[in-house]
BAMARVEX-143022 format. One record per atom (N, C-alpha, C): x, y, z. Coordinates in steps of 0.05 Angstrom, whole numbers, padded with zeros to 5 digits, always signed. Example, Ala and Ser with C-alpha at 12.3 -4.5 7.8 and 13.67 -1.06 7.14 Angstrom:
2
+00264-00114+00156/+00246-00090+00156/+00264-00066+00156/+00257-00045+00142/+00273-00021+00143/+00258+00001+00157/
***
This chain:
149
+00017-00023+00000/+00000+00000+00000/+00018+00025+00000/+00011+00045-00016/+00027+00069-00017/+00020+00088+00006/+00035+00110+00008/+00032+00129+00030/+00004+00141+00031/-00006+00149+00008/-00033+00162+00007/-00054+00142+00015/-00053+00118+00005/-00072+00097+00012/-00071+00091+00042/-00047+00089+00053/-00044+00083+00081/-00055+00105+00098/-00051+00130+00090/-00062+00153+00105/-00092+00151+00106/-00104+00144+00083/-00134+00141+00082/-00142+00118+00100/-00127+00096+00099/-00133+00073+00116/-00132+00081+00146/-00113+00098+00154/-00110+00107+00182/-00128+00131+00188/-00141+00142+00168/-00158+00165+00171/-00143+00189+00182/-00120+00194+00169/-00103+00217+00177/-00091+00228+00152/-00073+00248+00155/-00061+00260+00132/-00037+00245+00123/-00031+00248+00097/-00006+00237+00086/+00018+00248+00100/+00017+00273+00107/+00039+00287+00121/+00044+00274+00148/+00023+00265+00162/+00027+00253+00188/+00042+00226+00185/+00035+00211+00165/+00049+00185+00161/+00078+00191+00153/+00083+00211+00137/+00110+00218+00130/+00126+00226+00155/+00114+00240+00173/+00127+00248+00198/+00134+00223+00214/+00116+00204+00215/+00122+00179+00230/+00146+00165+00218/+00147+00165+00191/+00169+00151+00177/+00195+00166+00183/+00195+00193+00181/+00219+00208+00185/+00229+00206+00214/+00210+00203+00233/+00217+00201+00261/+00226+00173+00268/+00224+00155+00249/+00233+00127+00255/+00212+00110+00268/+00188+00120+00271/+00167+00105+00285/+00157+00081+00269/+00161+00082+00242/+00151+00060+00226/+00174+00044+00214/+00197+00045+00226/+00220+00029+00217/+00212+00000+00216/+00218-00013+00194/+00212-00042+00191/+00184-00046+00180/+00168-00025+00176/+00141-00028+00166/+00138-00017+00138/+00160-00009+00126/+00158+00002+00099/+00184-00003+00084/+00181-00001+00058/+00205-00001+00041/+00202+00022+00022/+00224+00029+00010/+00223+00051-00010/+00229+00039-00037/+00211+00044-00055/+00214+00032-00082/+00212+00054-00102/+00235+00061-00114/+00236+00082-00134/+00227+00109-00124/+00234+00116-00099/+00227+00142-00088/+00199+00142-00075/+00185+00119-00077/+00158+00118-00065/+00159+00098-00042/+00143+00104-00021/+00141+00086+00002/+00121+00064-00004/+00128+00040+00004/+00109+00017+00003/+00107+00008+00032/+00082+00010+00042/+00078+00006+00071/+00065-00022+00075/+00077-00036+00094/+00065-00062+00103/+00044-00054+00124/+00019-00057+00115/-00004-00047+00131/-00005-00061+00159/-00001-00087+00159/-00003-00101+00185/+00018-00092+00204/+00043-00091+00195/+00065-00082+00212/+00061-00053+00221/+00054-00035+00203/+00051-00007+00209/+00028-00003+00229/+00006-00017+00225/-00017-00015+00244/-00009-00026+00271/+00006-00047+00272/+00015-00058+00298/+00032-00037+00313/+00050-00025+00298/+00068-00005+00311/+00051+00019+00321/+00034+00030+00304/+00019+00054+00311/-00002+00049+00332/-00012+00024+00332/-00033+00017+00352/-00020+00008+00378/+00006+00006+00379/+00020-00003+00403/+00019-00033+00408/+00012-00048+00387/+00011-00077+00390/+00035-00091+00379/+00056-00076+00376/+00081-00088+00364/+00093-00106+00385/+00099-00131+00377/+00112-00148+00395/+00139-00137+00404/+00146-00140+00429/+00171-00128+00438/+00194-00143+00426/+00214-00127+00418/+00238-00139+00406/+00262-00124+00418/+00283-00138+00420/+00307-00125+00430/+00320-00110+00407/+00331-00087+00413/+00344-00071+00392/+00372-00080+00387/+00379-00077+00362/+00407-00082+00355/+00423-00058+00365/+00449-00060+00366/+00466-00039+00376/+00462-00014+00359/+00461-00017+00332/+00457+00006+00315/+00430+00019+00319/+00409+00003+00323/+00382+00013+00328/+00382+00029+00355/+00395+00018+00375/+00396+00031+00401/+00411+00058+00399/+00433+00058+00384/+00448+00083+00380/+00432+00103+00365/+00417+00094+00344/+00400+00112+00328/+00378+00124+00346/+00366+00107+00362/+00345+00116+00380/+00356+00137+00400/+00380+00131+00410/+00392+00150+00429/+00398+00177+00416/+00409+00176+00391/+00415+00200+00377/+00390+00216+00371/+00369+00202+00364/+00343+00217+00359/+00333+00230+00384/+00335+00216+00406/+00326+00228+00432/+00343+00252+00439/+00369+00249+00436/+00387+00272+00442/+00381+00296+00423/+00376+00290+00398/+00370+00312+00379/+00344+00326+00387/+00324+00310+00396/+00299+00322+00405/+00303+00340+00430/+00320+00330+00448/+00326+00346+00472/+00340+00372+00465/+00360+00370+00447/+00374+00394+00438/+00355+00414+00425/+00337+00403+00408/+00317+00420+00395/+00299+00434+00416/+00291+00420+00436/+00275+00432+00457/+00291+00453+00473/+00316+00448+00478/+00333+00468+00491/+00336+00493+00475/+00340+00490+00449/+00342+00514+00432/+00316+00530+00432/+00294+00516+00429/+00267+00529+00429/+00263+00543+00456/+00271+00531+00478/+00268+00543+00504/+00285+00569+00506/+00309+00568+00496/+00327+00591+00497/+00316+00614+00479/+00303+00607+00457/+00291+00627+00439/+00265+00638+00450/+00255+00625+00471/+00229+00634+00483/+00205+00622+00468/+00210+00601+00452/+00189+00588+00437/+00177+00565+00453/+00190+00557+00474/+00180+00535+00490/+00182+00543+00520/+00160+00541+00534/+00159+00550+00562/+00150+00526+00579/+00163+00522+00601/+00154+00500+00619/+00125+00503+00627/+00111+00480+00627/+00082+00480+00633/+00077+00493+00661/+00095+00488+00680/+00091+00499+00707/+00091+00529+00706/+00108+00541+00689/+00109+00571+00687/+00083+00581+00675/+00073+00567+00655/+00048+00575+00642/+00025+00573+00663/+00025+00552+00678/+00004+00548+00698/+00004+00570+00719/+00027+00579+00728/+00029+00601+00747/+00017+00626+00736/+00025+00633+00712/+00015+00658+00699/-00015+00657+00694/-00024+00634+00684/-00053+00631+00679/-00069+00632+00705/-00059+00620+00726/-00073+00621+00752/-00076+00650+00761/-00055+00665+00759/-00056+00694+00767/-00076+00709+00750/-00075+00705+00724/-00093+00719+00706/-00122+00712+00712/-00128+00687+00715/-00155+00678+00720/-00165+00688+00747/-00148+00688+00767/-00156+00698+00793/-00163+00728+00792/-00146+00743+00778/-00151+00772+00774/-00177+00777+00759/-00182+00761+00738/-00206+00764+00723/-00231+00757+00740/-00229+00737+00756/-00251+00729+00774/-00258+00752+00793/-00238+00764+00805/-00242+00786+00824/-00256+00809+00809/-00246+00815+00785/-00257+00838+00770/-00286+00832+00763/-00292+00808+00754/-00319+00801+00746/-00338+00802+00770/-00329+00791+00792/-00346+00791+00816/-00350+00820+00826/-00333+00838+00819/-00335+00866+00828/-00354+00882+00811/-00363+00871+00789/-00381+00886+00771/-00406+00896+00786/-00418+00878+00802/-00443+00885+00816/-00439+00909+00834/-00417+00909+00849/-00413+00932+00868/-00406+00958+00853/-00395+00955+00830/-00389+00979+00814/-00414+00991+00801/-00433+00974+00793/-00457+00982+00780/-00479+00991+00800/-00478+00980+00824/-00500+00986+00843/-00504+01016+00848/-00484+01032+00852/-00489+01061+00857/-00501+01075+00832/-00493+01066+00808/-00504+01077+00784/-00533+01070+00781/-00540+01045+00788/-00568+01037+00787/-00585+01051+00808/-00573+01057+00831/-00588+01071+00852/-00597+01098+00842/-00580+01111+00826/-00586+01137+00815/-00606+01135+00792/-00603+01114+00776/-00620+01112+00752/-00647+01099+00756/-00648+01081+00775/-00673+01066+00780/-00682+01072+00809/-00704+01086+00811/-00713+01094+00838/-00730+01072+00851/-00742+01054+00835/-00758+01032+00846/-00739+01011+00857/-00739+01007+00883/-00721+00989+00897/-00724+00961+00887/-00748+00952+00883/-00753+00925+00875/-00741+00919+00847/-00744+00938+00829/-00732+00935+00802/-00702+00936+00803/-00691+00954+00819/-00662+00956+00822/-00651+00930+00834/-00664+00919+00854/-00655+00894+00866/-00656+00870+00846/-00677+00870+00829/-00679+00849+00808/-00656+00852+00788/-00649+00876+00780/-00627+00880+00762/-00601+00871+00774/-00596+00879+00799/-00571+00871+00813/-00570+00841+00817/-00593+00829+00823/-00594+00800+00827/-00587+00786+00800/-00598+00797+00778/-00592+00786+00752/-00562+00788+00745/-00551+00811+00751/-00522+00815+00746/-00506+00795+00762/-00513+00792+00787/-00499+00773+00805/-00502+00744+00795/-00526+00736+00789/-00531+00709+00779/-00516+00703+00753/-00517+00722+00735/-00504+00717+00709/-00473+00717+00711/-00462+00734+00727/-00433+00734+00730/-00423+00709+00744/-00438+00701+00765/-00430+00676+00779/-00434+00652+00761/-00456+00652+00745/-00460+00630+00726/-00438+00628+00705/-00430+00651+00695/-00408+00651+00675/-00382+00641+00688/-00376+00649+00712/-00352+00640+00726/-00354+00610+00731/-00377+00600+00738/-00381+00572+00743/-00376+00556+00717/-00386+00565+00695/-00382+00552+00669/-00352+00551+00663/-00338+00573+00667/-00310+00574+00662/-00294+00555+00680/-00303+00553+00705/-00288+00535+00723/-00293+00506+00716/-00315+00500+00703/-00321+00472+00695/-00309+00465+00668/-00298+00484+00654/-00286+00479+00628/-00261+00462+00631/-00257+00444+00612/-00233+00427+00613/-00214+00435+00592/
***
């Protein structure tokens, strides 16, 4: 099966299969014939589905795997130095601060609006209904955000 057919079989892009091949994930599951890949469907599916029988690596395969891993680490280090890669813990700290600040500001809307409503709406019952609606809607929005995954 060629690359395009295999991508359709896996319901993914041709580019994704090419990336797997370049990364060495499909080693032993394809051959190259005249510049075109010929993929062994059974072997490739076993590898990508994680059902590949365990095998011991040859010395060359182990060295290649080590070199790939080291290259990936070096690439990550370069991206981190360029500011293109940030540790997840740093992102979490910043997002937590931003979300907390937003929550405080949103919850403060009712108290900011209350004096304006007191001037604009003389009927106490109507004013209380408006404030209650503002409170309910802001808390509901915050609850939805906190439930988001």
